[in-house]
N, C-alpha and C positions, 0 to 999 in steps of 0.2 A: 080917968081910967083909960080912955083912948090914948092920951099922951104917954102914959106909962108903957102901954103895949107897943106903941110906935118907937119909943126910946129903946125898949128891949130888943125889938127887931133890928133896929139900926146898929145896936151894939153887937148883936150876933153876926150881922153882915160884915162889920168891921173886923171882928175876930177871925171868922172863917176866911175872909178875903186876905187878911195879913198872912195866915198860915199857907194858903194856896200860893200867894205871891212869893213867900219865902221859899217854898218848895220849887217853884218855877225858877227862881233866882239860883237856888242851889244846883238844880239840874243843869242850868245853863253854864254855870261855873265849872261843874264836873266835865261837861262836854268840851268846854274850852281847854281845861287842863289835859284831858286825854288827847285832844287834837294837837296840843303843843308838846306833849310828852315825847321824849326821844324813844325810838324803837329799841327794845332791849337787845343786847348782843351777848350770846352765850359763848363762854370760853371753851375751846376745843383744841386738840392737837391734830396735826395733819401730816400727810406725806404725799410726795409726788411719785406717780407710778413710773417705774423703769422696767424695761424688759430684762429678764434674767434667765439663765439656764436652770432647768428644774429636773431633778432626779426623783421621780415618784417611787413609792414603795407600797407593797401590800402588808397590812398588819395581820399577825397571827399569834396565837397562844398555844402552848402545849406543855408537855412534860419531858424532861431529859430521861433517857434510858440508855443502858450500855449496849455496845455492839454485841457483846456476849455476856450473859449473866444467868446463873442457875443456882438453885438451892440444892446442894449436893446431898444425896440420900443413899442409903445402902439397899442393895437388891435382896439380900438374904439376912435372916436374923442371926444374931450371935453376940458374944461378949467381947467388949473392947479390951485387947491385950497390949496395944501399943498406939500411942498418938504421936504423929510425926510433924505436927505443925502448931503454930500459935495464932491467936487472933491478929488480924491485920498483916499477915505475912505475905510476901510476894512469892508466887509459885510459878513453876514452869509446867507445861503440859506433860502429863505422865508422872509427876511427883506423887509419892504415896502420902496420903493424909492419915488414915488410921488402918490398923490391922485388927480383924476379928479372929476369934479363936478358931483354928482349923486343924487341930491335932488329930481328930478322928478322920478327917478327909485325907490328911497326909499319911496316916497309917494304912488306910484303904488303898491309897495310891501305891505305897511301898509294897503292899502284898500283891497287888495286880502286876506291878512291874517285875516282881520276883517270879511270876508264873509265865511271863511273856516268852522267855527263852525256851522253856519246855514246850510251849504251845507251838511256837514257830518250828522247833525241831521236829515235832510230831507231824506237822503239815509237810515238811520237806521229805520225811521218811515215807509218808503215805503217797506222795507224788512219785517218789522213786519206785516204790513197790508196784504202783499202778502201771508204770512203764514196763515192768517185768510180768505183769498180769497176775500178781499175787493178791491184790485187793481190788475191790470194785470202785466204780466212780462215786458211788454214794458215800463210801468211807472217806474218800479224798475231799468231797464236798463238806462233810461233817467237820473234818479237821480244819478246813479253810474257814468255815463259819465260826468255829470256836476261836480261831486266831483273830478274825475281824471283830468279833464281839468283845474280846478282851482288849484289843486296841481302842475300841470305842469307849469302853469302861475307863481305861486309863485317861483318855482325853476328857471324859466327863469329870473325873476327879480333879484333873488339872484346871479345868474351867471353874469348878466350884471353889477351889483354893484361890484362884485368881480373883473371883468375885468377892472374896473375903478381904481383899486388899483394896481399899477405896482410894482411887487416884484422881488427880486433877484432870478434867477433860480438856482444858486449855489453860494458857498462861493468864494470870490475873492476880488479884489481891483478895485475900479471904476477909470475911467479916468477923463477927463474934462467934467463937466456938461454942457449940451447944452440947458437947459430949465430954465425958470424963473417963478416966481409967476405971475399968471394972463395970462400966455400964452395960446392961443387956439391951441391945437395940433390936426392936422388931423391924421387919422389912418396911422400908419407906420412912425411917426416922430422919428428921431434919438435922444434919450434921453441921453445916456451915454454908454461908452464902459466898459464892465466888463470882467476881466480876472482872471483866477486862475493861479497864478504864483508860486505856491509851487513846481510844477514840469513842466518842459518845454519839448518840443520835437524838434528834428531836422529831417527834411525831405530832403533827398538827393537821388541822382541816382548813380548807378554803371553800368559798362559794363556787358553785359550778360556773357562774358567770365570769370568774377570774381564771378559769382553767387555761384559756388561750394566752395568758400572760406569763405563765411559768413553763420551765423546761428543765430537763436533767442537766446538772452542771451549773445551774444558776446560783449566784452567791447571795448570801443573806447575813444580816447582822442579828445577833442573838444576845439577849440581856437576861440576867438572873438577879434576884434580889440579894443573894449572898455576896455578889461582886458588883456593886452598883457603879464602880468606876471602870469596869472592864467591858469591852465590846468583843464578844466571841464571833469568829467568822465561821460560817457554815456553808455547805454546798448541798443542793437538792440532789439526792441519790436515787429516789424512787417515787413514783406517783401511782396510786391505786388505779387499776384499769376500769373500775366501776364506780359510778356515783351512787351514793345512798339515796334511794328513791323516796325515803320518808322525810329526810331533812334537806336534801338538795346540796349536800356538801361532799367533798372528796378528800380522802386522806393523803397526806404527803409526808415523806420522810427525808430528813437532812442529816448529813454526817458532819460532826464537829471534832476537829483535832483537840486533844486534851493533854498536851505534853506536860503542862504544869499541874495537872490533876486537880484543878479548881472546881470542876463540874462533878456532881454526884447524881446518880440515878434518883428519880423522883422529884427533882427540883422543878418548880414551876418556872416557865420561861416565856418571854415575849420576843417575837421575831419580826424583823422588817425585811421583806423580800424585795431586793433592789431591782427596779425596772429600768429600761433604757432611758437615757437622759434626753429631755426635750429642749430644743434651742429656742431662745427669745420668747419666753412665756411671761405672762402677767402674774406676779406673785405679790400678795398684800398680807398685812398682819391679820390674824384671826379676829383681833379685837375690833376691826373695822366692820365686821359683818353683823347685821341685825337679823336675827332669826325670828320669823313670824309664821303664823298659820298659812299665810298666802305666798310664802316664798322668802328668799333671802335678798336683802337690799343693802346698799351702802349709801352714804351721803357724799355727793360731789360738791366741791366748792367752786364758785365762779364769782367774778367781780361784776357788780351791778351798780347802777347810778340812780340816785333819787332825782326828783323833779328839780330840786335845788342844785343839782350837780355834784352832790356828795357821793364819793365812791365807798361801797361797802361789800363785804363778802356774804354770799347767800348760799345756804345749804339746800340741795335738792336730792330727793331719793332717786336711786337708780336700781332696778332689778338686775341681779347678776346670776349667772349659772356657775356653780362651784365644782371643783374636782377634789382631789385628795389634799389632806392637810399634813404638815410635818413640822415639828419643832416650833410651833406657834405661828407658822405661815401657812397660807392656803393658796391653791392654784385656781385662778379665775379662768373659766373656759369662754365666757361670753358676758358682755354688758359693759366692759371697760376698755379703754384704749390707752396707748402710750401718752404720757405727760398729763393725764387726768390727775387732779388733786382731790384726795379723799380724806374724810374725817377718820381718825384712828381711835380717838377716845373722846368722851364727853357728849356722845350722841343721844344719851338717855333723855335729855330735856328738849331735843330738837324735834321739829315738825317740818313738813315740806315748805320751803320758802323762808325758813328762819334766818335771821341775821346772826352771824358768828364773828368771833375774833380768835385768831390763832395765837396760842401761848406756847411757851417752852415748858416741857415737863418730862421728868425721868420716871414717871409712874409705870411706864411699860417696860423699862429696862430690867432685865433679870438680875437679881442680886448675886453677888459672888458666892454667897453661902445662904442657903435656905434656912430661915430660923426654925428652931425646934419647937414643936407644939408643947 
């Protein structure tokens, strides 16, 4: 019995000993493999920093509006007896658009004009008789008052008739006509939209912190979705004198020549206000920037040497201070210097001190034509 127990214990010791020994052997081999394994090198693209001239700009958005635009309406009620324009017609200032019925006013005017000669003659006779002492001053005054009242009545009829002819207040292009022959229009009826499209305006807002960067006469590039291949040039023409205390922004207005009449009021527009050019600035691709909660960084490349004397490239993070961006490039204010080599793509897998290898890639090149979705 004792021999059996001893044999079992010996067998157990051999089994557990072999397992422990195998695990120790395995761990040693893994350690040896890791020690001899080459350090991985991550493929990246890079660029060497060169000083360039940089023309920054302020971005803004707004809506296109006409220099002059109005919904033409009638001041007095009446029936339309003549229409003198069509939809989309070019008009000059003072051109008649529609005529409202004014027969009653014309008849009253004719009757008043028929009486004016007699009233004036009566006033002259009264004045002459007063000089002879035949009438009193009161009779002369009554004759003069009657003459002036009739003249005022004539002018009132003429003004009423004139208001029944609706005219263009300025030169421009009409929109869609909203009236027809025989319509009875109440006062204030919408007749047609008239706009002067020879020059347009863009009204937009900027932050009050950027107010010292703009001035009257400053040029800007304007873009609209309807003309994606065209850059419209504008000039700042007015700056609101007060800042909105609730939002901290200020309104700005720019004039835009519209000789080809490609711009229409109501268009959504994006604008770049061009600022003075800065000489010898550090400009890098936006793809090189790593945006984190703790700030923006880039990876710098530098040559290092192993203990065995092998040369390799190492990536190290560098904190940078950024300015404005434009067309895929960004202005670096601090953190980099001339001739630094930075990673432009492939930095997702990198960490501080990682080994890298530079490869050629056209992944960052803009295609000649953006594929449709």
